[in-house]
C-alpha positions in Angstrom: -1.9 -15.2 -18.4 -4.6 -14.9 -15.8 -4.6 -11.2 -14.8 -6.4 -11.8 -11.5 -4.4 -14.8 -10.6 -1.2 -12.7 -11.1 -2.2 -10.7 -8.0 -0.5 -12.5 -5.0 -2.5 -13.8 -2.1 -5.7 -11.7 -2.5 -8.2 -14.6 -3.0 -11.1 -13.0 -1.2 -11.2 -9.6 -3.0 -10.5 -11.3 -6.4 -13.4 -13.7 -5.8 -15.7 -10.8 -5.0 -14.7 -9.0 -8.2 -15.1 -12.1 -10.3 -18.6 -12.7 -8.8 -19.5 -9.1 -9.7 -18.4 -9.7 -13.3 -20.0 -13.1 -13.7 -23.3 -11.9 -12.3 -23.2 -8.6 -14.2 -24.0 -6.7 -11.0 -21.4 -4.0 -11.4 -21.9 -1.0 -9.1 -21.4 2.5 -10.2 -18.5 2.9 -7.8 -16.0 0.6 -6.1 -13.5 1.4 -3.3 -10.4 -0.8 -3.0 -8.8 -0.3 0.5 -5.5 -1.6 1.9 -1.9 -0.7 2.2 0.2 0.4 -0.8 1.8 -2.2 -3.1 -0.6 -5.2 -2.4 -2.4 -5.3 -5.8 -5.2 -2.7 -5.6 -4.1 -0.9 -8.8 -3.4 -4.1 -10.7 -6.9 -5.4 -9.7 -8.5 -2.1 -10.9 -6.7 -2.4 -14.3 -7.7 -6.1 -14.6 -11.3 -5.2 -13.7 -11.3 -2.5 -16.4 -10.0 -5.1 -18.9 -12.6 -7.7 -17.9 -15.4 -5.2 -18.4 -14.3 -4.4 -21.9 -12.6 -7.6 -23.1 -13.5 -8.6 -26.6 -12.8 -12.3 -26.0 -16.1 -12.9 -24.2 -19.1 -14.6 -25.6 -22.3 -12.9 -26.7 -25.0 -13.2 -24.1 -28.3 -11.5 -23.1 -27.6 -8.6 -20.8 -29.5 -6.3 -18.5 -28.9 -3.1 -20.6 -25.9 -1.9 -18.7 -23.6 -2.6 -21.6 -23.6 -0.9 -25.0 -23.8 -4.1 -27.0 -24.6 -7.8 -26.5 -21.4 -8.7 -24.7 -21.1 -9.2 -21.0 -17.8 -8.9 -19.0 -15.6 -11.9 -18.6 -14.4 -13.4 -15.3 -10.8 -12.9 -16.4 -9.6 -10.7 -19.3 -7.8 -12.4 -22.3 -5.1 -9.8 -22.3 -4.5 -10.1 -26.0 -7.6 -8.5 -27.7 -7.5 -4.9 -29.0 -9.2 -3.5 -26.0 -7.1 -5.4 -23.4 -3.9 -4.4 -25.3 -4.9 -0.7 -25.3 -5.7 -0.8 -21.5 -2.4 -2.4 -20.7 -0.4 0.2 -22.7 -2.4 3.1 -21.1 -3.7 4.2 -24.5 -7.4 3.4 -24.1 -9.4 6.7 -24.3 -12.1 5.5 -21.9 -9.9 4.1 -19.1 -8.8 7.2 -17.3 -6.4 7.3 -14.3 -6.2 10.1 -11.8 -3.3 10.3 -9.4 -2.2 13.0 -6.8 -0.5 16.0 -8.3 2.2 16.6 -5.7 0.7 15.7 -2.3 -3.0 16.1 -3.3 -5.6 15.3 -5.8 -6.9 18.8 -6.6 -10.4 20.0 -7.6 -9.1 20.9 -11.1 -8.4 17.2 -11.7 -11.9 16.2 -10.6 -13.4 18.9 -12.7 -11.6 17.5 -15.7 -13.1 14.2 -15.0 -16.6 15.8 -14.8 -16.1 17.3 -18.2 -15.1 14.0 -19.6 -18.1 12.3 -18.1 -20.4 14.8 -19.8 -19.5 13.0 -23.1 -20.3 9.5 -24.1 -17.5 6.9 -24.0 -15.5 6.8 -27.3 -15.3 3.0 -27.7 -15.6 1.2 -24.3 -18.6 -0.7 -23.3 -18.0 0.5 -19.8 -15.8 3.6 -19.2 -13.6 3.2 -16.1 -12.3 6.0 -14.0 -9.5 4.9 -11.6 -8.7 7.4 -8.8 -5.5 6.2 -7.1 -4.8 7.3 -3.5 -8.2 8.9 -3.2 -7.3 9.8 0.4 -5.1 12.5 -1.1 -8.2 14.5 -2.4 -8.4 17.9 -0.9 -11.8 18.9 0.6 -12.9 20.7 -2.6 -12.0 17.8 -4.8 -13.7 15.3 -2.4 -16.9 17.4 -2.5 -16.8 17.6 -6.3 -16.4 13.9 -6.6 -19.3 13.4 -4.2 -21.6 15.1 -6.7 -20.5 12.6 -9.4 -21.2 9.7 -7.1 -24.6 11.0 -6.3 -25.6 11.1 -10.0 -23.3 8.5 -11.7 -23.2 8.8 -15.5 -24.4 5.9 -17.6 -21.8 3.3 -18.7 -19.3 4.6 -16.3 -17.7 2.9 -13.3 -15.5 4.7 -10.7 -12.8 2.8 -8.9 -11.2 4.5 -5.9 -8.1 3.1 -4.2 -7.3 4.3 -0.6 -5.4 3.1 2.4 -8.5 2.9 4.6 -12.1 4.0 4.6 -11.9 6.6 7.4 -9.4 8.6 5.3 -12.4 9.5 3.0 -15.6 11.4 3.5 -18.3 9.0 5.0 -20.6 10.1 2.3 -18.1 9.0 -0.4 -17.6 5.6 1.3 -21.3 5.0 1.6 -21.8 5.4 -2.2 -19.0 2.8 -3.0 -18.9 -0.9 -2.7 -15.8 -1.4 -0.5 -13.5 -4.3 -1.2 -10.7 -4.8 1.3 -7.2 -6.0 0.2 -5.1 -7.5 3.0 -1.3 -7.1 3.6 0.5 -10.0 2.1 1.9 -12.4 4.8 5.6 -12.2 5.3 6.1 -15.9 4.4 4.4 -15.4 1.0 6.6 -12.5 0.1 9.7 -14.3 1.3 8.8 -17.4 -0.9 8.1 -15.1 -3.9 11.5 -13.4 -3.6 13.3 -16.7 -3.4 11.4 -18.4 -6.2 10.8 -15.5 -8.6 13.7 -13.2 -7.9 16.4 -15.7 -7.0 17.2 -14.2 -3.6 18.9 -16.3 -0.9 16.8 -17.2 2.1 18.6 -14.7 4.4 18.1 -11.6 2.2 14.5 -12.7 1.3 13.7 -12.8 5.1 15.1 -9.4 5.7 13.4 -7.7 2.7 10.0 -9.4 3.3 10.0 -8.2 6.9 10.9 -4.6 5.9 8.2 -4.6 3.2 5.4 -4.6 5.8 3.0 -6.7 3.7 3.7 -4.9 0.4 5.0 -7.0 -2.5 5.8 -3.9 -4.5 7.9 -2.5 -1.7 9.7 -5.8 -1.3 10.5 -5.8 -5.1 11.8 -2.2 -5.1 14.1 -3.0 -2.2 15.7 -5.9 -4.1 16.6 -3.9 -7.1 20.4 -3.7 -7.3 21.8 -0.2 -6.9 18.4 1.0 -5.7 18.2 4.1 -3.6 18.3 3.8 -0.7 20.3 0.6 0.0 17.9 -0.8 2.6 20.3 -3.1 4.5 22.9 -0.4 4.8 20.2 2.0 5.8 18.9 -0.4 8.4 22.4 -0.7 9.9 22.9 3.0 10.0 19.5 3.8 11.6 20.0 1.2 14.3 23.5 2.6 15.0 22.5 6.2 15.1 19.3 5.7 17.2 21.4 3.8 19.8 19.4 0.6 19.8 22.5 -1.5 19.4 23.6 -0.5 22.9 22.7 -2.3 26.1 22.8 0.8 28.2 19.9 3.1 28.7 19.4 5.5 25.8 19.0 8.3 28.4 22.8 8.2 28.8 23.2 9.6 25.3 23.4 13.4 24.8 19.9 14.8 24.0 21.3 16.6 20.9 21.9 13.2 19.2 18.2 12.4 19.5 17.1 15.8 18.2 19.5 15.7 15.3 18.3 12.3 14.4 14.6 13.4 14.6 15.4 16.3 12.3 17.2 14.0 9.8 14.2 11.6 9.8 11.7 14.4 9.2 13.5 15.3 5.9 12.9 11.8 4.6 9.1 11.8 4.4 8.9 9.2 1.6 10.6 6.5 3.6 10.0 7.5 7.2 7.3 4.9 7.8 9.6 2.2 6.3 12.4 3.3 8.7 10.1 3.0 11.7 9.1 -0.5 10.6 12.7 -1.4 10.3 13.3 -0.3 13.9 10.2 -2.2 15.1 11.3 -5.4 13.4 14.7 -5.2 15.1 13.0 -4.7 18.5 10.7 -7.6 17.9 13.7 -9.8 17.0 15.2 -8.9 20.4 12.1 -10.3 22.0 11.7 -13.3 19.8 15.3 -14.4 20.3 14.6 -14.9 24.0 12.1 -17.7 23.1 12.6 -18.8 19.5 15.9 -17.6 18.2 15.5 -19.5 14.9 12.5 -17.2 14.0 14.2 -13.8 14.1 14.1 -11.8 10.8 17.5 -10.1 10.9 19.5 -13.3 10.8 22.6 -11.5 9.6 22.6 -9.6 13.0 22.1 -12.7 15.1 25.3 -12.3 17.2 24.4 -8.7 18.0 20.8 -9.7 18.7 22.0 -12.6 20.9 24.1 -10.3 23.1 21.7 -7.4 23.4 18.6 -9.6 23.9 20.1 -10.9 27.1 20.7 -7.4 28.5 17.2 -5.8 27.9 13.9 -6.9 29.4 10.9 -7.8 27.4 8.9 -5.1 29.2 11.4 -2.4 28.0 11.3 -3.7 24.4 7.5 -3.7 24.4 7.5 -0.1 25.7 9.9 1.0 22.9 7.7 -0.7 20.2 4.6 1.1 21.7 6.4 4.5 21.6 7.1 3.9 17.9 3.5 2.8 17.1 2.2 5.9 18.9 4.4 8.1 16.6 3.2 6.3 13.5 -0.4 6.8 14.5 0.3 10.5 15.2 1.9 10.9 11.8 -1.1 9.4 10.1 -3.2 12.1 11.9 -1.0 14.8 10.2 0.6 16.1 13.3 3.8 18.1 13.1 6.2 15.6 11.8 9.5 16.9 13.3 7.8 17.5 16.7 6.3 13.9 16.6 9.7 12.4 15.9 11.4 14.5 18.6 8.9 13.3 21.2 9.3 9.7 20.0 13.1 9.9 20.4 12.8 11.4 23.9 10.4 8.8 25.0 12.6 6.0 23.7 15.4 7.5 25.7 13.3 7.4 28.9 12.7 3.6 28.6 15.1 1.8 30.9 16.7 -1.5 30.0 
């Protein structure tokens, strides 16, 4: 099995990583950026395996490694080192993840204590800090000190949604490799060929996944919570987007109650907003290319409503939702943001 090739549709970042390995020009810190569920963590693990794979040939090296072996372009996956890393039992491949909502200074201090010691058995010790944007200010400053004086035979790999979620001084000390959202068509094909979904369901899940293969897979699991298609139908019904009349005709209490309910589902709130945006886009697309809509199981409803609502109104509604998403990423008050979003949606006329 090719560990890098198993990562779907990330040719450019994988090519960059392989060049780093082949040229033995491994920086002390790497930063993988991009949305969740597109292969960043898998790539970090594959990179750690490649740095320590015992299936490589002996070659002269530049002194960065502890013995005569250089990294391989793709780990074998079956040597002792690769097997340990895959199982999570390698003592020198250390993963740090948020504890609750944050990565705390205690976690970074634990890493610092580990780095004061030599690696137990790895040629290159790898520290993988997932969701680095979750570091609180104290943790970020503690990590910065490590990056300023990187230990020998140690590589730090940070994963984050985007560079501006991190301190500029941290970003400047890392080689940034950008992972792109996976095209909807690729996810759709994957779900059909590898998971046996029918074309209609694959189209719905790939659109809801918003470029994340991991999210698409989680949605397809039977008996998963929530049931995404049922949730989509319920959200569209409650928010009133299945009606042709102005939302302003609805009692305001309905919008405020819906905003309150949404605010209690922080884990899936961005997914819910993407579902709404996809539906609104379908209403626009149907006017021009009805065969290209995503929610094909709702085609009769979309056909009827699309004729009643103008493109201008639909674009305004999408813009309202995008503004709310941007505000949420800026850590504004969640419930207030959602209430404002709902009220603005109600003000858009058909």
